[in-house]
N, C-alpha and C positions, 0 to 999 in steps of 0.2 A: 455434455450432460449438465454441467454447472450452468451453462448459458440457458438451457431449456428451463431449468429451475428458476433462474433469475427472471427470465421472461415471464413465466407464470406468476411469480411473486409480484412483479411490477404491474402486470395486468390486474391482479386482484387489488393492489393498492389503488390503481386508477378507479376501479369499479366501486370500491368501498369508501374512498375518501374524496376523490376529485369529482366524480359524477354526481354524488349527492349534493355537493356544494354548488354545482352548476345547475341549480333548479330555479325556476322563475319565482318561486315563493320566497327564496332567500334574498334579503335586501342586497342591493349592489354593494353597499358599504361593507357588509359582512363578507360578501364574496371576495372583495378586494383583499380583506384581511386574511381570509382562509387561503387564497391562492398565493399570497406572499409567503405564508408559512410552508405551503406545499412545495413551492419551487426551491426551498432550501435543499431538497434532495437532488436537485440538478447542480452538479459540482463542476466548476471549471477546471481545466488542467492546472496542475501545480506549476507555478512560475508565470501565470497570467498577470498582466498588469491592467488595472481598471482606474480610469481617471475621469472625474466629473468635469463637465465643461458646459458652456452655454453657446449655442449657435442660433443666430437670428431670434434671440429672446426665448429659445426653446431649450430646456435642460437636456443634456445628452450624457451618455457614458461612452468613453472611448475604451475599447478592449483591444489589447495587443498581446502578442506572445513572442518573446525573444526579439531578435533584430528584424524589424519589419522591412522586408526587401521587395514587397510587391506594391499594391495600391491601397485603395480605401473601399470599404463596403458600407453603404448606408443600409442599416438593418432596421426593419419595422416590426416591432413585437406584436404578438397575437394577444387575444383576450376578448374577442367579440366586440371590440371598440369600447368596452365598458370596464374591463379590468386589465390587469397586467401592467408592466412597466419595464423600463430599461434595466432596473435592478433585478426583477424576477427572472430575466432572461440572460443573466451574466454567465450561467453555465453553458448555455447554447452558444452565445456569442463568443465566449472564450474558446470553445472548441472550434468554432468557425474561424476565429482569428488564427489559431494554430494551423488548421487545415489549409487555409488560403494564403497565409503569409502576409495578410493585410491587417491594417487597423480597421476595426469594426466600430462604426459610430451608430449608437442606438438612441433615437430621440424619445423623450417622454412627451409624445404628442398628446394633445388634450383629448379627454375621454367623454363619451356620452354617459348618462343623459345630460350632464351639465353643459356639455359642448357637442351638440349633434353635428352631422355632416353640414358643411365641408371642413369643420375645424381640423380633424385629423389629417386630411389631405392637404390643407393649407399649411399646416405645421411641417409636414413631410417635405412639401415643395420648398418651403422657406429654408429648411436645413440643407436641402440639396443645393439651392442657389448660393447659400453661404459657403458651403464646401468648395463650390466652383470659384467663387470670388476669392476664397483664401488660397487659391492656386492648385487645387486638385483638378487635374484634367478629367473631363468626362470619359475619355478613352481609358483612363486608369482608375475609374470609379465604377463599382457595381452596385446594384440595388438588390436586396434580399428581404425576405420576411416570412413569417409563419402565420397560418390561420387567417384572422382578419388582417394581420400585417402583410400576408401574402397577397390578398386581394388589394390592399392599399398600395403595395409595390407595383402591381399591374396598372392600377388607376393612375398612379403618379407618372409612370412611363407614358401612358396614353395622354395625360394632360401636357406633359413636356413636348410630346410629338405634335399635339394640336396647336401648341404655342410656337412651334418651329424652333424649339430650344434643343441644344445638343442632348443626345440620349446617353444613358449609361452603357458601359461595355457589355453588360449581361444582366439577366434577371434570374434569380433563384428563389423558388417559393416552396415551402413545406406545408402540405395540407391546406392549400389556399381556400379561403372562403370567397368563392367567386360568384355565387348566386344567392343573394339574401332573400329572394322571393320564396325559396325552398320548394320550388315547383318540381324538382327532380332529385330529392334526397335519396341516397342509397339506403338499403335496409340490410345491414350485415347480420349474421347470426348472433353476433355479440358486439356490442358497442361499449367499450370500457370507459369512455370519457364524456361524450356529448349527449345531450338530450335535445330533441327537436323543439320542445316547448321553450327551452332556454334560449336556443339560437333564434327562435322566432321573436322572443321578447327583446333580445339584444338588437336584432335587426330593426325593429320598430323604434327602439330608443335611439339608435344611431341615425336612421334615415330622417326621423322627425316628419315634417310635412312633405318631404321629397318622395318620389316614387321609388320603390325598392328595385325597380328594373332600370333605373338610371345607370348607364354604363360606368359611371365613376363610383357607383355604390356596388353594382353587380357587374364586374368587368366581362363576364361571359357573354353579355349582350352588346358589348362594344366592338368597335372596329379595331382589330389588333394589328392591322397592316403597318409594317415598318418598325415593329418593336425589335429590340436586340435579342440575341440568342437566349432561349428560355429553358431552364431546367425545373421540372415539377417533380416533387417526391410526395408520396402519399401512402398511407397504410390501407390494407384491405378491410380492416375492422373499424371503419368509421363512416358516419353518415355523409361525410363530405367527399367520398370517393368519386361520385359522379361529377362533383364540381371540378375536380382535377382532370378527369377524363374529357369532359366537355370543353374545358379551357384549352387543353392540349389539342383537341380536334379543331376548335375555332382558330387557334394560333397557326396550326399546320395549314389549314385552308387559306389563311391570310398570308402564307409564305414565310412565316417566322421559323427560324431554325429552332426546333422544339424537341426536347427529350422528356418523356414521361417514365418515371420509375415507380412501380407499385410494389410495396413490400408486404408479402403475404403474412397474415396473422399478426400484423402490428397495428398500432392505434394512432389516434390523432397526435401529430407532432411528437412522434416517438423519439425524434432527434434530441429532445431534452435529456435523454438518458445516455447520450454520448459519453464515452469514458467508462461506462459501466456495462452497457449492453453492446456486444460486438457489432450487431447489425446496425445499431444507431451510430456507432463510431464510423463504420464503413460508409454509411449514408452521408454523414457530414464530411468525411474525407472526399467522397465523390463530388459533393457540392463545392468544396474547396478547389478541387481540380478543375471543375467547370469555370469557376471564377478566374482562376489563374490562366486558364487556356485562352480566355477572351480579353485579358488585359493587354493594353498596348505595350509592346516591348517585353 
């Protein structure tokens, strides 16, 4: 009963505070400030350790919990490529560190409109290569991300494959933004977080002069052959539900080991409420299990 009340309260909070902030009329600078404050409600597990660092000239935050006895997760934060940061996602990355037993490395990749495509992808790739150069084996390193960061995670894996570079042990994406053309947005009865007008503006700011159907911008249009095992989690109450379903279908057709988990009546990147909402905690625990399962050794 208490969980149902909490879920209803969080849904109302998303609808009344987050969704209005994510409006195309609100300046990006104001959105960044509002989202920084909103993410304070996403609380990491007690005992998490966070350390600032720099990899390949990109600022990162390393999240760990207890004695790290697994590998490393390169985590790419969401925010439509225009807002969000490693700091805003400390709650989520902290819970993922606990669930996976890994150190979670979250880059502050460059954001649009100041730095449009391919800046975010270039930064993500640079951090990946620095991790490998520093001695992190690809077989003991996973890539994960949420929303725009989920799409970025897929794009990074595709770029690494195309360059014939070693691939991560697995991919984990929460509510991935996989089609910036918005040609097949879902229409839920209630959408507590996202507005299609905002995502459309963010897509244009990120893509710049590039086509929105560029596979490295909208991975659902790309060749997914050869990618590592993929876990996709998504809520049923979000306009990006179809992105996840289409990405899963394309990956399965390409022969990728793929698992799609749809959480009924939950919203965009509900995993940020891990530690509070039982279903969010269970989802992150499942993600941690997926990551552990595919790490070498």
